[in-house]
N, C-alpha and C positions, 0 to 999 in steps of 0.2 A: 273422470276416471271411474271405471267399473271394476269391481273385483268380486269373485265368487264367495258367497257364504251360503248357509242353508236355512231354509224357512221352517216354520213350526209344523207345516204339513208333514215334513219328513219326521218330525218328532213323534207325531201320532202314528205314523207308519211303523216306526221302530217299536213303540209301546205295544201295538196291537199284533204285530206279525213276527217280531224277532224271536220270541221264545219257541214257538213250534217250528220255525224255519231254520234248519241247520245246513241245508244244501241248496244250491241254485240250479235251476233247470239248465240242461245242456245248451239250448238255444241262447238263453240269456248269458251263459258263461262264455260262449264263443264270441258273442257281440261285445261282452265285457273285456275279453282279452284284446279285442281290436283297438279299443279306446284306451286301455290301460287300467291300472288299479284305481278304483273309485271308492273312496272311504268317506267317513263322517265329516262334520263341519269343523271349521276353525283350526286352531293350532294343534300341532303334535307336541306331546310332552317330551322334552329331551331326556327325561329320566324314566319314562314308562313307554312300553311299546303299545299300550292300549290307546285307542282314539276316544276323545271326549268331545261331545258337541255341546256348546254353550249357547243358549238362546237368551242372552242377557247383554246389557250395555257394556261397551269397551271403554266407558268414560274413565278418565284419569284425573277428573277435577278434584277428587278427594272429598266430595261433599258427603259421601256416605249415605245419601238418600236416593241414589240412582238404583236402577234395576239390578245392578250388580250385587246388591245386598239381599235380594229376595231369596226365599228358601228354594232349594232345588232338590230333585229326587234323582239318585243315580241308578241306572238300569244297566244290567249286564247284557251285552249284545254279542251274538256270534256272527262274525263276518267271514266271508270266504276270502281266503288269501292264498294265492299260489306261491309256495316256497320253491326254492331251487331244488330241494330234496323230495318234492312231491308230497310233503306231510300235510295234515289237515290244517284247516284255518285256525287262527288264533282268536281268543276272546277279546272283545272291546266293550267299552261302556259309554253311555251317553248321560249327561247331566242335563235335565230339562226343568224349566220353572213350573211351579204348581199354580201360579196365578200372575197375571190374567192370561186368557187365551186371545190370540190376535183376531179370531173370527167374532169375538164379542164386540169389536169396535164397529158400530154402525154410523156414528157421527165423528168426523175427523176434520182436522185442519187441512186446508188445501194448499199444497206447496207447488208453485209453478216452476216447471223445468224448461229453460229456454232452448237447450241444445239437443238433448237426447232423452228418451224415456228411460226410466229405471226398470230393470227386469228383476223378477224374483230370483233370489239367490246371489245377487250382486250388491255391492255397496257403492255409494256415490257421494263425494263431498260437494256441497253447494255453499254459496255465500248468500246469506239472508240480510238484505239491506233495510228491510222494513222493521223498525224497532218494536212495533206492536206484535208483529208475527213472531219475532225472535223471543220476545217476552213470553208469549203464549206457549211456544215450544219448550222453553225452560220450565215453565209452570207445569206443563204436562209431564215432564220428566220427574219433577218433584212429587207429583201425585201418583207416581208409579204407573203412569199411562203413557209410555214413551212411543206413541205411534201417531203417524200422520199420513195423509194421502198425497202421493207425488204424481202430478199430472203434467203431461207435455203441453206446452203453450202453442197455440196455433199462430201461424204467421198472419200479419195484417194483409188485407186485400191489396193487391198491386205490388207486393214485395216478393222477392225470390226467397225460396227456402234455402237457407245456408246456416252453418253453425254460428256464424257471427252476426246473424240478422237481428238478434236481440242481445243486449248485455244485461248482466244481473241488476244493474242499477235501474235500467229502464223497465225491466220486468216488474219490479216492486213499486214502480210508479203507477201501475195499473191496479185498480182496486174495485171492490164491490161487484155490481152486475157486469161491468165491462170485463173484469177478470174472469168472472164465472162463464161468460159467453166465449171467452177466448180459450178456455181449457178443453182439451179432448175429454170425452166422456169416460174412457177407460184409462185407468192408471194403475198404480201399485201401492199397496199398503206398505209403508216404510217404517222401520224401527229407527228411532233416533238414537244412534249409537253413542255420539258424543257431540258436545257443543264447546267450541273454543273460540271465544270472541264472536265474530259473525260467521264463522265456518261451522257448518252442521254436516255431520257424516250420517248418511241414510243407508239402511240395509233393507233391500227389497224382500217382501214375504209372499204376498199373493195379489192377484188381480182384483181391482175394484171397478165399479161403475157408478158414476154420480147419478143420483136420482133427483135431488133438489138442493136448493141453497138454504142454509139455516141462518147464517149471519154474514154481514158484508165485511166488517173490519175488526179483526182479521177474518178472511173468508173461511167459513165453516160449512161443510156440505154433508148431506146424508148419502150413504153409499150402500151398494149391495156387493157382497163378496161373490166373486165369480169362480167357477170350477170348470175344468176341462170337460168337454163332452165325453161320455163313456166311449171307450175304444177297446179293441181286442189286441192285447199285446202280442198275440200269435199271428196277427194279420200279416200276410206276406208283403203286401204293398208298403205297409208302415215299416216293416223290417228292411225291405229293400231301400226305401228312401233314407232310413236311418244309416244303413251301411254306406250309401252314397255320400251322405253328409260326412260320415266319419272318414271315408276314403279321401274326400276332398280336403278335409281338415288335415289329414296326414300329408297330402301333397303340399299344402300350404306350409306345413311345419318344416319342410325341407328347405324352404326359401326365406321364411320370415322368422327371425329370432323373437320378435315381439309376440307373435302368435304362439310360439313354442312355450314361452313363459306362462301365458294364459292357460294353455291346454295342460301343462304340467301341474299347475295349481288345481285345475278342475279335476284331473285324474287322481290327485292326492286326497281330495275332499268329498268325492261322491262314492258312497258305499254300495249302491245298487244301480243297475242301469235304468234310466228314466227317459222315455221318449220325449215328453214335454220339456224336461229340463235340458235335453240335448238341443232342441229347437231354440230355446231361449239363449242357451250358451252361444250357439253359432251366430245368432242375430246380434247379441250384445257385443261380441268382440269384433264384429265385421266393421268395415269402414263405410257402411251404407248411410244414406242420409236419414234424418230423424223421422220423416214420414214413412219410409220403408220399415224402419224399426218399430214405429207405432203400429203399423199394419200387422206386424208379427205379434205385438203385444195384445192387440185386440182380437186376434184369431183364437177361438176356443176349440176349434176342431183340430185335433192333434195331427192328423194326416195333412191337412192344408197348411198348418203351421210349419210342419217339416218341409213341405214343398217350398214355402216362402223362404225359409232359412237356406234351403239348398240353392235357390237362385242367388241369394246374397253371397254365400261362400264360393259359389262358382265364379261370380264376378271378382271376388277377392283373389281367387286362384289365377284368373287371367291377368289381373293387375300384378300379382306376384311374379308370374312368368315374365311379363314385360320388364318389370324391375330387375329380375334376375338376368335377362338377356342384355339389358343395358349395362348392368354392373359387370357382367362377364366380358362384354365388348370393351369396356373401358379398362378393365383389369388386363385383358389380353394386349391392348394397345400399350398400356404402361409397362407391362412386363416385357413386351417385345422390344420397346425402346431401351429399357434397362439392360436387357440381354444383349442387344446390339452394342450399347455403350460399353458394357463390360468386355465383350469380345474384342472391340476395337482397342480398348486400353490394354488388354492382354497381348493383342497382336503388336501394338507399338512396343510394349515391353520386350517381347520376344525378338523383334527386329533390332531393337537397340542393343540387346545382349549379344546378338549375332553380328553386330556391326553393319547390318543391312540398312539401317535408317537412323538418323539423328533426330534430336528434338527440334522444335520449331526455332528456337533461338540460335542453335548451332547452324541450322540450315540457312537461316536468314543471314547470319554473319558470313557464311561461305558464299552465299549468292552475292552479297555486296563486295566482298573481296575479289571474286571472280570478275565482276563487272568493272572494277577499278583497275585490274591488273594491266590491261593493254595501255592505259594512259598513266600508269604510276610514275614513269620517268618524266613525263611532261607535266604532271600535276604539280602545282606550286607547293612548297614545303608547308606553308601555314595551313593549306587545305588538307594535306595528308595528316597533319597533326590532329586537326579537328576530327577527321574521319576515324582515326585510331582511337581517340578518346571516346567517341560516341559508340564505337563497336564494343569497347570494354564496358561502357555503361549499359549497353544492351544486354550483356551477359548477366549482369547483376540484378536486372529488373524482373519482376514477375510478369508473365505473359498476360495476366488478366488486369494489370494496372493500366491506367490511362496514360501514364508517362511512357510506358512501353510503346504504345501506338504512336505517340508524338515522336519519340526517338527513331522508330522504324521509318516513319514518313520522312523525317529529316535526312536520314541516311540514304533513303531512296532518291531524294532530290540531289544530294551531294554527289552520289556516285554515278548518276545518269547524265550529268553535264559533260560536254565535250572538252575537258581540260586539255589545252594545247593542240587541239585538232583544227586544222585550217584546210579549206578547199584550195586546190591549185587554180590560181587566177590566170585569166587570159590577158597577156600583154601584147597581143597582135592588134595593132591599131586598124589595119585594113579589114581584118575579120570582124572586129567590133563595129566598124562603120557599116559593113554589109548587113550585119544583124539589125542594127538600129534602123537602117533604111528599109529593111524588109517589113518591119512592124509599123513604122510611122512615116508619114509624109510631112515634110517641113520640119518644124521644131529645130531649126539650125542652131539656136543658142544652146539648147540642152545637149544636143549631140556633140557640139564643139567642146563643151565643158567636160563631158564624159571622156572624149578622146584625149583631152589634156590630162585628165586623171590617169588614164592608162599609160600615156607617154611618160609621165613623171614616175609612175610605178616601175616602168621598164628600165628607166635610167637608174633608179635607186636599187633595183633588184627586189624591192618589197613595196607594199602600198600601205599607207596609213588611212584610217577612217576619216571621213569628211561628213559635214552636215550641210546638205543642199536643200533649199526650199524652192519648190516650183509653185509659182503663183499665177493665177489666171482664171478666167470665167469657167463655169461648168461645161463639161463636154469637149474640152480641147485636148484631152489625152494625158492629164497629169498622172493619174493612177496607173494607166496602162503603160506609160513610158517607164515607170519604175520597174515593172516586171521585165520589160525589154532590156533595161540597163543591167539587171541581174543576169540575164541570159548572155548579154554581150561580155560581161566581166567573168562569167562562169562562177557566179556566187549563188548560194542558196538564197531564196526569197521568202520574206516573212512580212505580212502586213497586219497592222492593227489600227483601228480607227479610234481617235480620241474625241470625236465630236460628241459634245454633251457630257464628257467624262468629268465627274466631280469628286471622285475618291482617290486620294493619294495612294492608297494601298494597291490600286490597279497597276501602278507603275513601280512602287517601291516594295510591295508585298506587305503581308500582315506579320505581326509579332507571333512567334510560335506558341505563346501562352494562350492565344485565342482559340476557341473551338472552330474547327473548319478553316484554320489558317492556310494560306497558299502563298507561293512566291509571286512576284510581280510579273508583268508581261515580258520583260526582257529575259528573265530566267526561263520562263516558259518558251520563249523564242529559241533560246540556245538549246533547250531540250528537244524541240521539234526539228530544228534544222540539222543538229548534230555537228556544227562547226562554230568556231569563234569569230569568223569573219563573214557573216551573212550580209545581205542588203536588207535593211529594215525600212519599210515604208510606213511612216506615221501619217495617216490620212486625216484630213480636216483639222489641222492643228490650229486654225483660226477660230474654231468653234468650241474651244475648251470651256468647260463649266467651272463653277466654283460653289462649293457647298460647305456643310458643317464638318465634313471629313477632311478639310484642308484645301489647298490650292494646287491643283495638278500642274499648272504652268510653272510654279516654283520648283516642283519636284522634277520637272523636265530639265531644269537648268543644269543639274548635275549630270543627267544622262547625255545631254547634247553639248556639253563643254569638253572640248578635246583635252584640256588640261586636267579634268577631273574624272572622266569616264574610264581612265585606265585603272582606277581603283573604285569602281562603282559598288556601293554597299546596299545589298538588298536586305530589308528588315527580317525576312524569313531565314535566309541562309546565314546572314551575319558574318560572312567572309567576303573579302574584296574580290570582285570579278573584273577582268580586263576586257573592256569594250572598245579599246582604242583602234582595233582593226575593223570595227563595224562601220559600214557606209550607211549613214542615215539620210533618207530622202523624205522630206516633209512636203505636204501639199496644202495649199490654202487658196481660197478665192480672193480674199482681201487681206493684204499684209498689215493693214492699219489696225486690224483686230488682234494682232499678235502682240503680247506684251514686249516692250522695248528690250528688256534684258535678255529675253529669249530670242528675239529677232536679231539681236547683235551677234549671237553665236552662229547664225546661219549665213550661208551664201545664197542670196535670193536671185533666182532666174525667172524673169517674167515671161509668161507664154501668152501672147496676144491672141485674139480671135483670128479665124481663118477668113480670107477674102473669097470671093466667088470662085476664082480659078483654082485656089487650093481645095475648096470643097468639092469641085468637080473631079479633081485628081483623086482625092480621098474616096469619093463615092465609087469611082470606076475601079480603082486598084484594090480597095480594101472592103468597103461596105457592101457592095453588090455580091462579092464572093461569099462573105460571111452570111448575108441574108439568104442567099440561095441554099447554102448548106443547112441553115436553121429551118428552112421551110421545105426542103426536099425537092426543090425545083431545079430542072436541068437548064443549062444555058440556051438549048435549042427550043425550049418551050415558051420563053418570054424574052422580050427585048425592050429595054428602057432607053429611049433616044436621049441625045444630049439636050434637046429642047425640053423634054420632060424633066430631066434632072435640073436644068436651069430654072424651070418653073417651080420645082420643089424648093430650090434654094432661095429664090427671091420672094415667093408668095406663101410659103409654108414654114420655112426653117431659116429665119433671119438671124437667129442667135449666133453668138460667137463660136460655139462649139459645133460638133457634128452628131451629138447623141440623138437629137430630135430628127435629124436627117436620116439616121440609121433606122429609127422607128418607122418613118414614112416609107422607106424603101422596103422594109420587111412587110409593111402593110400591103404594098403593091403585090409582092410575091405571095402573100397569104390569100389575097383575093383571087389571084390567078390559079393557085392550087385548088381552092374551093370550087372555082368555076370549072376547071378541067375535070375534076373528079365527078362533079354533078353531070357534066356532059358525057363522060365515059359510062356512067351508070344508066343514063337514059338512052344513049345511042352507042351501044357497045361495039357495033361494027364500023362506026365512023371514026376515022383518025382525027386526033386532036390537032387543030391548026395552031401555028405559032401566034402568040399574042404580042402585038406591038403597042407599047405605051408611049403616047406623045402628048402634046398640049391639048389635042382635041378630046381625048378621053381620060386625061389625068384626073379630073374631078370625079369620074366614076370609081376610081380606086381609092383616093385619099380624101374625098369630100371637097367642099367649097374652100377657096383660098382664105387663109387666116389673116394675112397681112395685105395691106394695100401700099401704094407708093408713099414713102415718108415725105416726099416732096408735095406739099399742099399747093404751092403756087408755081406755075410755070414761069411766071415773071413776078417777082416780089413787088407789092404795091408800096406806096408811101407809108413810112412808119413801120415797116416789117423788114427784119434782117434775119438771115439763117445763121444760127450758132452751132457749135459742135460740143457734144457732151460725152462723158465717160461713165459707164456703170459697171457693176460686177458681171453683167451679161455681155459686155463689150461696148463699142462706141455707137453713138446715135446722133442724128441731127435734131435740132429743135429750133423753133422760131421764137423770136422776141417781137411782140406786137405792142405798139404804142398808139393811142388815140386820144383826141381832145374831148374832155367831158363837159367843161364849162369855160367860158371866156369872160373876162371882166378885169378892170384895173385892180391890181393887187391881189388877184385870186390865184396866183401861181402856187401849185401844190402837186403832189404825186400820190397816186393810189395804186397798190400792188395786188395782184391775184395770181393764181396758178400753183398754190401750195408750195411756196418758196420757204427755204430755210433762213435762219438768221444771217448767215454769211451772205447769202444771195440778196437778202433785203438791204444789207449794208452796201453791197456792190451797187444796187439800184440807186441808193441815196448818193453815193460817190459819182455815179454816172450822171445823175440829174444836175449835180453841182458843176461837173466838168462841161456838160452840154451847154449850160447857161453861159459859162465863161468863153467857150469856143464860139458860140453863136454871136456873143458880144464882139469878139474879134473879127469874125467873118462878115457879119451884118450888124453893125452898131445901131442902125435905125430900127432893127426888128426886136420889139419887146415881147416876143411870143411867150417865153417861159415865165416872165414876170406876171403876165395877165391870163395865163391858161392853166386850168386844172387838168393834169394828164392821168391817164389810166394805162398802166403797163401790165401786160398779161403774157404768161408763158403757157401755150397750149399743152394738152394732156394733163388737165388739172387734177386728175385722180392720182397722178404719179408724184411723189415727193421729190423736190429738186433742191440741191444746195451746192455751194461751191463758189469760188471767186472768179472762175475762168470766163464768165459771161459779161464781165465788166465792159470790155470794148464793144461788144455786140449791143449792149443796152445804150451806150452813148450814141452809137451810129443810128439806132432806131429812133431815138429822141431827136437827133439832128435832122434825120430824113423827114420827120413829121414837121419840124419847125421850118425847114427850108422848102417843104412841099416838093421834094425831089427823091425819087427812089434810088436805091443803091445799084451798083453794077450787076448785070445779070450773071447768074451762076456763080455767085460769090458766097463763101462761108468763112467765118472767122472765129477765133478763140484767143483768149488772153486776159490776164488780170491787169487792171489799170490802177495807178495810184493817183493821188490828188495832184501830183506834179506831171501827170500825163505819161509816166513811164509804163511800159508794157513788161510785165513779169512772166517768167516761164510757167508752163502748166504741165500736167502729166497726161499719159495716155495718148501720145502722138500717133502711134500706129493704129490704135483703135479708132481714133477720130479721123485719121486719113482714110481708113477702110469705110467708115460710115459716110464720109463725103463722096467717095468714089461710088458707093452703092446708090447714092442719091443723084448721081450724074452731075456733080459739081465740078467745074473746070478750074476755078481759082480759089485758093485757100490762103488765109493769112495766119501765120504762126508767130509767136514771140521769137526774137532773134536768138535767145538763149536755148531754144529747142532745135537749132539747126543740126547739131550733132546727132540728136535722136532721129531726126528725119533722114539724115545721110546713111544711117545704119539699116534703113528699110530696104527690102528686096526691090529690085527693079520692076517686077510685075505689080508691086503695090503703088509705086510712084508714077507708073507709066500714064501719060496723058494728063497730068496735073500741072498747073501753073501755081507754084507755091512762092509766097512772099514772106520774108522774115523781117519783122519790124521791132523797134525798141522804143518808139514814141508814137503817141496817137496821131500826130500830124501826118505821119506816113499812111496811116489807115484812112485818114480823111481824104488824102489824095487818091488812094486806090479805089475808095468807095464812091466818091462824088465827082471827081475830076475826070470825066470821060466825055466823049463826043456823043451828042444826042442821036445823031444819025447812026452811029455804030450801035448804040443801045437799042434803037428801033430795029435795026437789022438783026 
């Protein structure tokens, strides 16, 4: 911190010139008026209008030995002072010391200044951390010689010049010659005004130049006292530069309160205009860096010093203008926002007084009541009671409270639900049949059940909600049939998938106390559809997850229970909701993955895969039309023959559904669209010919065939029998192969491969035991199983296989190998066998029948208990098949091995 005081040079000036000079020159007076009243040094006496300049210590340590006790001489001074009434100047006096004079000090202690140089006429507090130097300063004060040299410290090489580049502590770690070399040559003779602890207050007097070092610790140097070069006070250039400095200072005063304080202090303590002092003042209070200030301190030419100072204050003025513009912009922005806010508040108050507008709470209450009014008579009484209570609560809450937002959202959900609203259902069975047939081919079981639902509703005059589960492989139309059912019943449709769902709150909602709480899916469904009797499709119900947030399958128990969903309680709404009119349709690939309590609440309708004829109809009637619209192709541009479609179905799309078939048909149309556009661009005048897709060019559109014939053998060899399997993708055929590995007395054993599951391995062991018993009956003299190690393999080893239905097939394969006789041609079988040779029923009769027909099998053996399942199949599925139903393995043995060899060859 720097503050203005006055040096001894001014004391001499007062003593030598004040008596004869009673007036100031006009030029000097006009310049003086520009900067303000400039009077003598230090304090004004509160009780005396005279100014006194004290060149002595301000120490308050009470030692009595400081310079404050030295004798002084009081001199009467006439100073020019412009009064308001134009009267002459008043007299002032200065008290100056008689001993010693500052110019007498030629050897001084060197004080390093890390941040800024000290200018004459200013004081600066510094901290001296060096004990020896501090002791020396205190000793000099005691010896009535309170002066030292203050020199700016140079920056180390490689460091940037900044006020914080050196700390006081690190400065005093430098001593001796190193410190001497780091000091700038030109400094200031400083009077030690006071010492309090390690704080030393310095008052600058005059410029010094170091000549040589006297001692190292503490550093003492010889100095020369510097004086400004002679200059002409009447020089126009100096005057103009001074006026520009003063003008710039006045401009800065308008924007910077800090500068205003400095200039006011300066104007109060300078009695005569002084060009060098003006230059020092401008540089000292500027924000320039220390090297620029040091340059001003070292300059002895007054004109050049004024020019350097002018540059510094000009920079300060630019910075002040930028600061002012920033402050003004921020102030305008803040004041503008405040003004807008006040006007808005006043406008609200005026509208409220005039009845043109109500407050937010009243408006919200009116909005909720208006929304509820159409359904008030249909709304349950307990719901109306809750709504009224919450509306009353809303009026008592502050709009800024968190509870206000919770209540508002709660009321929003309560009033938006369709209490008592139902869509008019379609009870026309014939119309519903037409709609279902328009959208889907086949699916007779599903359509029949929906028509029964409509018929019952027509007889009762109303319909109750049901829970139907459609199970089947992917791509058979489970999800799309749900939308078609909703259209046939004239109900709103809402679908949500629960595949991978692991949070109960998705179904039952969150508690309102949670941040971001929301109702469950069923409440959201009612809000979206706007009726209380929609058709809700719960997709992928067999893929429910389970996590730390609860078990969603258990939460669905209440939702899908006809006895409970009439009072379904959502955690968020916390009021019962009637879901008894909702028709729930669930979809699943495998019902075995659905928890039993949940499965027990559903009516399961199995959708088997499509056979080739059904896929042909679906492709012609539905898929081709959809694919053409999706690709923008007209019917006259491309034709897909029946042979091409059949090739697609058999060689590319063997899965049970038709989703992959649709993708391949779209691929054909995309290829055609791309080719036709390319041809039109290259040959614009040539008409595009119709493209015909048949078996010869099918691979050009969809690539090489993916599937080959499932039938590996045209005629099964010894030890190989065709079985029938069921998967989530539909039915398939698989071969059971048995061969002899090793033969020798007592080496009978069985080795299994083909990635078989535990159940299938057990079936193989049972089959091996039964095969030995049956062979012993048929050929008692044949010890084949007792002396042979067998290897049983099921091809497609990369596919996991499990289940009991291959038991009879394994027995037949082992007996064929033991008797060296192949089974009947075109024979496939399936069925679980017991140790007493009984054949137990199996599942997937339709899928297995379709798989056998796809592999051109003529004869199929099913368990007798599955006759009813087979009889329900459509005629086009059973056409051309010779099916036998058995309940004991002896019947299978007769069908497989008791045939005419000539017939077999033929």
